[in-house]
N, C-alpha and C positions, 0 to 999 in steps of 0.2 A: 516590516515585510521581511520574510525569509524565503529564499528560492534555492532550490537544489536540483541539479540534473545529473543522471548517471546513465551511461550506456555501456553495456558489457555483452560479450559473446559467451554464451553458456553451452555446455555440451549436451543439451536436451533439445527437443522439438519446440517449436513455437506453441503448438497445442498443449504440450505438458506444462510450460511455464504459464500460459494463459489460464489453465485450470487451477494451477497452484494459487495464483494471485486471486482468482475468482472465488476461491474457498474461504470467504471472510470469517466464517464461524471457527475455522481452525487457527486463526491468528494467535489466540492466547497460548497455544501449544508451543509456538516458536518465535514469535515476534517480540522483541524487547519492548518493555513499557506497555504492552497491551495486556491489561488485566481481564478484560471481558469483551466479547463481541456477540451481537444477537441480531438476527434478521427480523425486523418487525413487519415487513411487507415485501412481496415479490410478485412482479407482474411483467407482462410483455408489452412492448411499445414498438410497433413497426418491426425493424430488424434487430431489436435489442432486448435484453432482459435487464429490468431495472429492479434493484434492491434498495430498500430503505433500511439502513443498518444503524444500530446503536453501538458505539464503541466506548470503552472505559480505558483510559490511559492513566498510568501511574508512574511518577518520577519523584523519588525522594519523598518530600512532604506533600507534593501536589498529587491530587487524584481528581480527574476531570472526566465527565461524560459528554459525548457529543453525537449528534445525528448526521448521517451523511447519505446522499443519494448516489448510488453506484450504478453507472450505465455500462453494460457489458455487451459488446459486439463481437460474437464469436467468429463470424466470417472475416471481419477486419482484424481480429485479435487485438482489440483495443478495450481498456477499462478506464473509465473517467469517474473520479469521486468528486462530489461537490457538497460543500458544507450546508447543512440545514439548520442546526441549532446547537448551542453550547458555548464554550469559552472563546470562540474565534470571532474575528471580524469577518474573515473569510477563509477558505481552504479549498484548494483544488489540486488533485493529484491526477497524473495521467500515466498510464502504462501502454506501451505498444510492443508487440512481439512479431519478429519476422525471421523466418528460416533463412539461414545462411550456411555456407560451407563450414562444417565442423560443429553445427548446433543451431542455436538461434541467438538473434540479437535482441536483447532486452533493453528497452529505452524507457527510463523513469524520469518524471519531472513532478516536483511538488512546490506550491507557492501558498504561504499562509501568513496570518498575523493574528495574534491573540488580542482580545479586547483588554485584558488586564496587563498593565505595564510591567509589573513584576514578572508575571509569566513570560512576556515578550522578551525582557532582558535575560532572564534565565535561559530561555530557549536559545537565545543568541550565542550564549557561552558554549553550548555543546551541540548546536544544531547540525553543523556539517559532519562531525564525527558520528552523531546519532543516525543521520541518514545513511552513512556509509555502513553502519552496523545493520540497519534495516535491510538494505540491499543484500548484505552478507548473510543475513538470517534467511532470506528467500532462497539464496543460493545453497546454504547448507541444508534447508528443508528439501530442496530438489534433490541434493545428494542422497538424503535419507530415503526419500520416496522412490527415486529412480535408480539408485544403486551405483552411481559414479562417485568416485572419491576424489576430492581436491588434492592436488600435489602438495 
């Protein structure tokens, strides 16, 4: 099992960061190790938009496809991804966005485990650094889209 949490204040609105994370099909443009992303279904459920997405991740000699159910609640500014199929035993990621003085607080949490023991061990070696790079990639993407430059 691998778990990672990060909370940062970024100089954007909660709505801007929510929209950036909700744009799954753009992930291959800026997110490390994301080779492809495709929405195979999109529908509304009560107060949420639900997307079923196929993701292709690639790292060194490993290339894996997995499906995920992404539940987006715009009013709450939360996004939860839950594993459907592929190389994981389970995978859950949660994003929450909240306006604060000076921008918005971005709260990110991920918990997963691979079925394959080799992938699980390999992930353990670089997991924490990879998650920091992922959060950093979203921050850089926000800088590019919304015009603020990191110091």
